[in-house]
N, C-alpha and C positions, 0 to 999 in steps of 0.2 A: 504493500500500500504506500510505501515511502517512495513515490515516483510522481512524475508530472500528472499522470492519469489519476493516481490516488488523490493528489492535492486538488485536482480539478473536480473530482467527485465530492470531496469535502467542501469545496467552494459552492457547488450546486446545492448540497443539502443545507449548508449555512444560509444560503439565499432563500431557500424554501422556508426555513425557520424564522428568518428575519429579512424582509424585503428591502430594508434600509441598511443592510450590512455592507458598508463601503469596501471593507477588505475583501469580501467575497466577490464583489464586482471587479475589483482590481485583479484578483486571481483569475477570474474567468477571462478577462481581457488579456492578461500577460502570459498565461500558460500556453496559449496556442502556439504551435511551432511557427517560427518566423517572426513572432512579435517580441521585440526586445524592450529594454528599459527606455531606449530613446523614443520609441513609438508611444509607450505609456506616458512618459513625461510630456511629450508633445500634446497628447490629448488632454492631460491634466492642465497644462499651461493654457491651452485653448479655452478650457472651461473657466479658468480663473480670469483670463484676459477679456472674456466676453460676458462676465458676470452671470455665468450659468450655474446650475446645480449639477454636481457630479452624478448624483443619483438620477436626475431627470434625463441625462443623455443616454442612459441605458434603457429607459422605458417610455419616454415621451418622444413625439416627433422632433427631429433634429432641425435646428435653425439652418437656413441656407447660407452657404459661403463660409462656414466656420471650419469644417473638416473636409480634407481632400486626400486623394491617393491612398497611400498605405494606411494612414491614420483612419480614414473612413472605412476601408476594408476591414481592419481589425475591429473597429468599433461596431460595425454592422454584424460581424460574426458574434461578438459578445451580446449584442442586443437580441440576436436570434435565439441564443441559448437562454437568456433571461426570459424571453417571451415563451419559450417552450416549457420552462419550469414555473412560470408565473402563476398558473392555476393549481399547482400541486399544493398539498397540505402537509404540515409537519406530522400529522397522524397517518399519512398514507403508508400502506404496507410495502416493505422493501421489495418483496417478490412481484408486486403489481407494477413497480416502477423499474425493475431490473432491465427489461428490454428497452425502455425509454432511455435509461442511463447509457446502456450499451450503444444505442443509436447515436447519442450525442458524442460519445467518445470516438466512435467510428468516424463521424463527420469532422471531429476536431483533430484527432490523431491518426488512427488507422484501425482497420478491422482486427489486426493482430494484437494491438495494444488493448483494444476493447475486450478481446477474448481473454487476454492475460489477466486483466482486472477481474473479469467474471470468474475465472478459475480461482483467483485468490479470495474472492468474496464468497465462494461456495461454502466456506466453513461457517458463515454467519447464518443465524436462524432466519428463514424466509419471512416469518411473521413479525420481525422487528419493525418498528416504525422508523420513518426517516429521521425523526428527532433523536431516536436511539442510535441510528447509524451515524449521525453527526457526532454524538458523544463518544462513540467507539472510535471513530476515525481520528478525532483530535485528542484522544487520551494521551497522557504523557508517558505512560509506562504500561507494562503487562498487567500489573495489579489493577490499574484503573480500567483497562479493557475487560478484565475478568469480572470486575464489579458491574460494569454495564451489561455484560452478557448474563450475569446472574440475575440482575434486575429484570431483564427481558424474559427469561425463563420463569421467574417468579410471577410476573404479570400474566404469562400464558398458562400458569399453573402446571408447569412441566419441570421435570428434573433435567439438569444440564447434562447432555450426553458427553461421553468421554471424548468424542471427536471435536467437541467445542472447546475443550480445555487446552490452552496454549502450552506447548512443550517448553521445557527449560532449554535455553539456548545461550550461546555466547554472541554478543554483539561486538563488532569491530568498527570503531568510528573515530573520526578526528576529534580533537578537542573542541573545535567549533560545533561539530555535530552533537556534542554531549549536552548542549543547552536544553533545558526543559525535561531531560530524562532522569530517571531515578533507578538505580540498580542496587541489588544486595551487595555485590562485590564489584569493585572497580580495580582494574590493573592499569597502571600508568608506567610503561617501560620507557627506556631511552632518555632518562633524565641526564643528558650530557650537554655541556656548554655549547657544542656546535649544532645541537638540535633545538634546544630551548634554553635561552632565547634565540640562539643561532647568530651567525656572523652578520646577517643583514639587519638584525634588530639592535645589535650591541652598540652601535654609535649613537642611537637615539633613545634617550631615557623614556620617552613616552611609549615607544614600542616595547621596551623591556618591561615596563609596567603592564602593558597589554598582555605580554606573555605570562607574567605572574598572575594576572586575572584569569587567563585561560586555564592555567594549572589549578588555581583555586576552584574554579567552576568544576573542573574534572574531579578533583578530590572530593568535593562536597556532593557529588552524585552518589557516593557510596553510603548505603544505609547500615551495613554491618562491618565491612572491612575495606580498606584501600591498600593495595599492594604497590609500592613504589620501588623502582629499580633503575639502575644504569649499568652499562657494560664497562668493565675495566679496559677492554680493548675491543675494537670493532673493525670489520673489513671495510675500508673506505677507498673506493676507486681501485680495487685490486688487492693490495697488501693489507695485512692486519696492522693496525696502528693503535697505540695507547690513547685513551680518551681522558678528558677532564670532566669531573662531575659538574653538573649545572650549578650555578651560583645559588639557585633556589634550594638545593639540598641542605644547606646549612640552616634553613629556617623551617624544617619539617619535623620538629619534635622528636629528635633522637638521631643517633648515629646509624649509618648504613653498615651492614655486615656482609663480608664476603661469603658468597654461597655458590655451590655448584649444582645443588639438587632441589632448589626451590623451597617450599614451605615444609616445615617439620610436622609430624603427626599431631603433637599437642596443639600446634597453632591451627591446624585444620579443624581439629575438634572444637577449639574455642570459637572459631568462626561459625561453625555449624550451630553451636549453642546460641551464638548471637542472632543468627538468622531465625532460629526457633522462637526467639523472644520478640521478634518484630511484630 
């Protein structure tokens, strides 16, 4: 679901739940292939310079002579999508709108991407409402998604099937991608000076502070344990070279220990106990 098609579906159901959701309008406009930031900014500037309402240009007749060429094409596509979902209700059943959503995705992206999204959505209960689909799509973590599914099956007076339970899995993401997520255990490897803050940030204090913020955000995603590490030597452009620990390692609440085999059994047991107490 973490793709342009998934974000597009989220924008659609957000719009269904709130017709004045400006972010949803912006996503529907900007996620279409070939529409970039420049086009979106040009449309926004035209709205401001002509004293228009950003919401109105997606639903009401367009004034003449304001939008042209690429901007008009992108805006008309977004207007078409908004018109298609304008009569939908937040209480509509997901299964009843699945074909409509697939049709919009096919017209916006491709039939293959629409089918991929449908395959991923097959695990969801068909009788969930669009407002519940919205809550599931923009949940920050697996626990929140499971809570949404549990509420759906409770409303339907059904037991949650085993197939609906999300399996435990490992997520690999950048520090930027860690925003808004929450995990039981977080691993942050590569705490070396040439990686974070890295040579291109080092001359600029503001960028070094930004690297520190990214590291802080990554660490605070952990609910039970955060495992931080750096390599004493690393293969860089061919040969193995010694590395220098990141300057941030001196402010991480304790010394780093040299290890070859990862966590010890008592440490693993302690983390498992912490998870059980969440």
